[in-house]
N, C-alpha and C positions, 0 to 999 in steps of 0.2 A: 923638182916635180917630175913625176913619172906619167907623162900624158898618153904613152902608147907602150904599156908594159908588154913584153914578149918573153914568155916563160917557156922554155923547153921542158919536156918531161924529165930529162936526166937531171936537170937542176932541181925540179920539184921533188924528186925522190931522194935527193941527198939530205939526210937529216944531220944537223949539227946540234948535239945535245938532245933536247926534248923537241919533238916536231909534231905538229897537228895538221892533218890534211884540211884543205880549204874547199869550199864549194866553187863551182865555176863562176868567175866574175867577168863582166863584160869587157874589162880592160885586159883580161887574159886572151891569149890565142894560142893555137897549136904552132909551136915555133918550128921554123924551117930556115935556119941560117939567115935570119934578118928579114924574112919575107912575111908580111902580115897576111894571114888567110882569113877568110870569112869564117866566123865562129859557128860551128854546127855541133850541138851536143851529141854525145854517143847514145846509142840505144842500150838500155838495160833490160834484162830479161829475168823475171822472177816467178816462182811457182809456190803456191800455198795449198796444202792438202788436208782434207777431212775424211775419215774413214766412213764405211758402212752406208753410203748413198744417201738419198733424201726421200721425203714424201713428195711424189712427183707432182701431184695437183696443187701443192703448196709452194712449189719451186718455179715451174715453168710460167712464163707470162701467158695471158689468155690469147693474144694474138699479136701479130707484128704491128698492126696499125695503132693499137693502144699502148705499145710498150713503154713510151716515154711518160705516160700519164697514169696508167693503171698498173701497179706492181702487185705481185702476189706477196703474201706475208713475209716469206723468207727473205725477200729482196728489199724490204722497206728501208733498211739502213743504208742502202746505196742510192736513195732517191736523189740526193743532192748532186751526185756525180754519174747518174744513170746515162747522161748523154755521152759520157766518156767510157761507156761500157758496151761490150758486144756479147750478146747471148746467143749460143749455138746449140740447137737441138737436132739430134740425129747422128751423134758420134758414137759408134760402137766400140766396145772394148775388145781386147784380145780374146778369142775363144780359148778356154782353158783346158780343154781335153788335151792330154790324158790326166790332168790334174783336177778333176771334177770335185775331189774331196778337199781341195785346199783353197777356197775362195779368198780367205783372208791373208794367206801367204802371198797370194797373187795380186790382190787389189792395189797394193802399194808398189810392189816390185815391178809390176808391168806399167805403172802409171807413166813414167817417163822414159821407159825402154820400148814399150809396145812390142815386147818379145817375151816368149815363155822361157823359163829356165831349161837348161839342158836335162833331158829326161834320164840320160845315162849317168849323170853325176849329180843327182838331185840333192845329195847330202852335203854338197859343196856349193859355194857361190859360183855359178857359171850361167850368165844370162846375156848381157850386152851392155855396152857403154850407153849411159842415159843421156837424153837430150841436153840437159843442163851442162853436163861434162863435155859434150861435143861442142856446145857454145864456149865453154871456158877454155878449151884447147885452142879455140880460134882467137878469142879476145883477151885471154888471161894475161898475155905478154904485155899488155898496155897498162896493167893495173898491179898494185902490190899484192893483192890476193886474186888469184884466178877465179875463185868462186867462194860463196859463203853458204854453209849448210847449218840450218837452225832447226831445233825441235822443242816441243813443250814437255816431252817426257823422255826418260832413259830409253835407249834403243836396245832393250834387253828382253823383249818379249819372247817367250818360248812356247811353242805348241807343235805337236807332232802331226802335221797334215800331209799325207802323201810322202812322208820321209824327206820333206824339203828342209833345207837349212834354215836355221832360225833367223838368219840375217835377212831373208826375204820378207819377214813379217814387219820389219821396222825401218827399212832403208828404201829410199827412192832414188838415190844417187849412186851411180856405179862408174868409177874412174876407168875401169876396164872390165871386160866380161867376168873376171874373177875377183875384182876388188871393190867392195862396197865402201862408200865414203861416209864416215861417222859424222853425226850432227852435234852441235854444241847446244847444250840446254841451260847453261849458266850465263845469265846476262853480263855479269862481271867479266867472265873469261871472254865473251864475245867483245866487250869494250876494250879489253886488253889487247886482243888480237887485232882489232881495227886500228888502234892507236899505238901499236908497237911497244906494249908493255910486256911482251913475251919475246923470247929469242926465236931463232929461225925454226926450232924444233917445237915451238909452242910452249916452252917451259917459262913460267913467270919470272921476271927479274926479282932479285932479292928485295924484300920489303925493306923500307926505311921509314923513319918518323914521318917523312914527307908523304908517305903512301897512305896515311890514315883515311878512313872513310869520310871524315868531315872536311878533308882538304880536297878541293876540286882539282882534277887534272888541268883545268884551264888556267889555274893560278900560275903554272909553270910557263905558260906561254902568252898570258894576257898582255904583258908589256909589249911583246913583239907584235901582237894583234893591233894594239893601240897605235903603234908606230906605222904599221901598214895602212891603217885606216885613214891616217892624215894624208896619204898620197893617193887616195881613191876618189872618184867622182861620187856624187851624192847617192846615185842608184846602187853602186857597189857597196858604199858604206852601209846602206840599209840592208842589203843582202848579207853582208858580213855580220851585222848585228843580229839579224834573225838567225843565222847559222850558229853563232856562238851561244846565243840563248838556248837553242835547241840541244846542243851538246851538254850544256850546263844542266839543262832540265832532265835529261836522260841520266846524267851522272848522279843527280840528287835522288831520282826515283830509285835507281838501282841500290844506292847506299841506304835509302829508307826501308826497302824490301829486305835487304840483308840484316839490317838492325832489328826489325821486327821478328825475323826468323831466329836470330840469336837470343833475343829476349824470351821468345816463346820456348826455345830449347832449354834455357836456364830455368824457367818457371816449371817446365815439365819435369826436370831433374830435381825439383824441390828447392831450388836456390832462388831466393828472392833478389831480384836485381837491385832493389833499392837499398839492400843491406850488404851488398858486397863490398869488401875492403879494397882500398886503392892499391894494396900490395898483392891482391890476388892475381893470378894469371888471367890474361884476357880470355874471353870466350873463344872457343875453337871455331875455326871457319865452318860455317853452315851453307851448303848450297841450297838454293831455293827448291824445296820439295814439291810434291804433287799437290799437297794440300793447300798451298797458298792460293789467294784469290786469283782465279784463272784469267779474268779479264784484264787485271792490272799487269800480271805477268806477261800476257801475250801482247799487250800494247807496248810494253818496254821492248820486247823482242822485235816488234814491227818498227818501232822507232829506230832501233840499231840498223835494221835493213834499210830504212830510208836514209839514215846517215851514211851507210856504206855506199849507197848509190849516189847520194848528193855529193860526196867527196870524190867520187870515182875511185874509191878503194877497191871496189869490184864492180862488175857489170853483170854478174850472174849470181842468183840466189835460190835457195829452196828453203821452205819453212813447213815442217810436218806439224800440223796443229795438234794432232793427237794420233795414237796408234790403235790398232784393233785390240779390243778387249781391255778390261781393267780401268776404264776411264769413266769417272762420274762427274757430275756438274752440280755440287751442293749450292753453288751461287745461283742456280735457277730454282732452288726451293725443293729439290729432291736428290737423293743419293743413289738412285738406280744407275747401273752401268749403261753406258750408251749401247753396247752391243746387245745386251739382253732386251732393251726396249725396242731395238730395230726388228726383232722377231715378234712383231706385235699381233700378227694374225688379225689385223683390223680392230684390235681392242682400242676403243676411243682414248682411253687414259694413256696407253703407250704411244699411240700415234701422236698425241698432243705433246708428249715429252720429246719425241724425236723431232717434231716440228720446231720446238724451242731450242733444242741442241743445234739444229742446223742454222736457225736464225742467229743464234749466239756466235757460231763460227763465222758466218758471213759477215756479221757486224765487226769482227775483228780484222777481217779483210778490208771491209769498208773503212775502218779507222786508218789503216795504212794507205789506202788509196786517196782518201781525203787529205791526208797529210801531204802526200806527194802532189796533189792538185793545188795545194795552198802555197807551194814553194816555187817561186819564179826561176826560170832557167832559160837562157837565151831569149828568144822571142815568144816563149810560152811558159810552160810549167814543167817541173820534173816529171810529173805524170805523162805529159805529152811525149816524152822521150823514153817512156817505159812500155814494156808489155808485161802485164801481171796476170797470171792465170790462177784462179781458184777452181778447185774441183775435187772429185772423189773417184776412187777406183771401182766403185759398184754403182749401179743405177738404183737398185732397191735392195736395202739390207734385209728385208723379210724374206725375199726369195733368191738372193744373190744374183740378181740378173744383171747383165752387162750390155744390153742392147742399145741403151740410150743413156750414156754417161752424162752427169751434170757438170757443166763447165760455164765459168764467167771469165771473160777477157776484159781487162781494164787497161786503158792507155792506148795511144795511137802509134807507138813505135816509131816516132819521128815522122809520122805522116803515112806510114805503110799500111795501117789498118783503119778502116772506116768504121767508127764507133756510132753509138746512139741507135742501134738497131737490134731487132730480134730475128735471127735466121731460123725459122721454125721448121724447116724441113731439108736440112743439109744431109746428104748421102756421103758418109765417110767413116773413117775409123780414127781411133786415137793416134795411130802413126801418121795419118794424113794431117791431123791437126798439129802435132808436134813439128812435122816437116814444114808446114806452112809458117808456124811461128818463128822457126829458126831462119826461114827465108826473109820474113818481114823484119827480123833483127839484123839482116845482112850477113848471116852465117852461111857460107857456101857449104854444100853437101856433095860428097861424091856418090852417095846412094841415099834412098829414102830411109827414114827411121822405122826400124821394126817392120810391121806388117803394112806400112804405107804403100799406096800405089799412085799417089797424086798429091798435088797441092789443092787446097780449097780456095779457089779463086774468088768465091763470094765474100770472103772475109776481107779481101785486099781492097785498098783504096786505088783502084785502076780506072 
């Protein structure tokens, strides 16, 4: 019997054959040569983005006093976890002069940098390291992945605004001032990366019959998990069961999405899947395209983000829910592009569509936050040990204003953030917000981020 398991990180990271990361268990501790330390989960930091701003009177709560009971329509999906959220009104964006003609190139690229691109080299990436990568540089050595970058759409948008490099339109993460970090849009590739089914360069291992979609990755490790389960107390057995069930669920959902996409591709090509011969070549690999059901797609990506945090595979993530232009939401009953509807000029029909798009995107964020809140960790939940920021790089897509950017913060950051509040008149900018969030996550800074001049003390649990 292992009544007091002490597992050091070097041992945890050694994989023999097939390895599967585990959630934090109460019987585990941070090992330090035989000394048992009090277990304190690490703080994780995540950012989720939506372009084009919001309809302001449908987004901001009426007042601070009624925040927990009376929610605006856009926030209704967060009702069950609103006491674990913090709303902040009064955060301004980076002034974009001399790039006044490039609002969409700058709404995403300045979101986590709080910095304008270099005006003299505008046709090349030259901006600043982003807040997520600053955090990754500090905590990344403790995890197998320094950071995880996700997106719903390919990062290939091109538009010539003020001669700025196309990378500014679709990237929020910058490893250095001159290096944008690409995001992964394929859930299967994310799963492979999280669970070491690719090599160190990200190349998938050669497929074998055991890699078929209908064979769960867990089948390779379930025997070991059962052996481990016998040694654990009841609370940890329950946590391990929940975790393995969640991994299996994500695996099945990814396989189902891929299967439907392959079937659809064959049907489109005029091949009836029911009449294909057994000797025919298997369908080619189809990555999940833009036309798939967006809510299901985004929920799978959110689940992968949760798994990455739960297993301490990474402590820093970004998720670009969509990018400027070219995005439509047929799931909501209309095919109009998001960008075109934001230029509504107070047309009620267009305003209504923007409101629905905003509520939809916040609902995906709420899905992830609720999942985190349902997972026990330490003396609380996974969400208790996270700082999750949802927001946009524009205040109002109709006028491209940036004076009052929409932000939602979920999670207490291990106790550093006081949630359940609406701060209705904060005076600060997005650099101040990012600087504060990194401080709450325990990331030391040698200088403020971008245009920041201070930390926003009202956010902190002091």
